[in-house]
N, C-alpha and C positions, 0 to 999 in steps of 0.2 A: 595558115597564118593565124596567130593568136589575136584575140581582140585586146583592146587597150585595158579593159577590166581584168582580163586574164594576166596580162603583163604586170599590171599594178599589183595584183594579188601575189604573183610570184616574187616580185621585188620585196613585198612586205615580209616574205619568209626568209630573205637573204640576211647574212650577217652584215653588220655595219660596214665593214671594210669593202665588201662587194657592192653595197649600195653606193659607197663613195666612188668606186671605180666606174660604176654606171653613170653616176652624175657627171663625172669628168668627161666620160665618153660623149654623153649627150651635149655637154657644153661645147666640146670640140666640134661636134657635128653641126650644131647650130651656128657656131662661128664660121665654119667652112661654108655653110649655105649662105650666110650673110655676105662673106667675102666674094663668093661667086656672083650673087645678085648685084652687088655694087660694081663688080668688074663688068658684068653684062650691061648694066645701066650706063656706066661710063662709056663703054665701047659703042653703044647704040646712040650716044649723044643725048640721052635722056637727062643727064645731069649738067649739060653744057650751060644752060641759062642760069642755073644755080651757082655754078662755078664762076661764070662771068660776073654775076651780081656780087659775089663775095670778093672777087679780085678787082672790081672796078677801081680805077685810079681817081678817087675823089677824096675829099678831106673828112668824110664822115666814116664812122665805124659801123660795120654791118654785123649784126648778131646772127649766127647760124640758125638759131631757133626762129628768128623772125623770117629768114629766107625760107626755111622749110615749112613754116606755118602758113605762108602765103598761098600755097597751092599743094594739093596732094598729087603724088605721082605714082 
């Protein structure tokens, strides 16, 4: 397996079109990983308290950044 430096060096040698294809592939891969992590966290109940706080039936507005900033998960 190549090191990150070897991969970076190889990418530097590629034509612009191929670099764009790699960038899109990486973006898709990262998005898929994010989706998988969110699904796992939701399935395990890890996000339940955040969802409950966001959907609480009160008259105040809750900002998602506020909820997520209260505690790391």
